[in-house]
N, C-alpha and C positions, 0 to 999 in steps of 0.2 A: 768390845767391838773393834773391828779393824778399820783403820782409816788409810786410804791410799791417795796421796796428793801429788799432783803434777808439779815437777820442778823444772827449772830451765835446762836446756841442753839434753833433751830426751831422757830425763831421769824421772823416777817416781819414788817418793819416800813413803814407806809403809810403816805405820805405827800401830801398836796394839797394847793391851793391858797385860801386865805380868800375870802368869798363871802359877799359883803356888803348887809345889810338889811335881812340877813338870821338869824334865831334864833339859829340854830345849824346844825349838820351834822349827817347823818347815814352812817355807813360803813357796808357793807355786804361782807362776804367771804365764800367760799365754795370750795369743791373739784370738783364740777360739774359746767361746764361753763354755764348751764342754771339756776343755783342757785336753784335747786329743792331739791337735796339731801345734807345732812350734811351742811346746810346753817346756818350761825350765823349772827346776826345783833347787832351792837354796836351803841348806840346813844350817841352823844357828844353834850351836851347842852350849850356849850359856842362858840359863833361866833368867838372869838379870837383864839381858838385852831386850829392849822393847821397841827398837826401830831398825830399819834396814833400807838403804837406798839402792834401787835397781837401776843400773846404768845401761848405756848403749841400746836404748830402745829405738824403734823406728818412728820417724815423723809421720803424722797423719794416720796413725794406726790406733785402734782401740785395744787396750789390754785389759785382761781380767786377772785379778789378784785374789788369792785366798791363802789361808794359814791354818795350821793345825799344830797341836803340841805332841810331844812324845815323852815316854818314860821307859826306863829299863827295869824290868823285873825278871831277870833271867833272859827273857827275850825282849825285843823292843815292841812297845805297844804305842799305837798312834790313836789320837782322838779323831773324830770325824772332821772333815774340812769345814771351815767357816763358810758363810755364804760369800759368793764372789763379789768383789768390788770392781766397778768398771771405771777405767781412766782413759781419757783420750789424750794422745800426745799431739799437741799443736805446735810446740816450740822445738 
């Protein structure tokens, strides 16, 4: 499961469980629950990494965060996205 926790100074820490056999992870976050507007993607290319802090978020906004894994088998294959976690930035 993915956990997204509000940190101080407009940051959110995202943690997840390590997925064996994956090459890395992609984190996507947006203020839009359909991930259409103001959507950003961060690629983490180490399988051992299981947390990432998203910085410079806007106060009083609600963000949606989701994650997927990827592998390379000739081409790059992505898993489906996790269900989105909702985080409100108050601080």
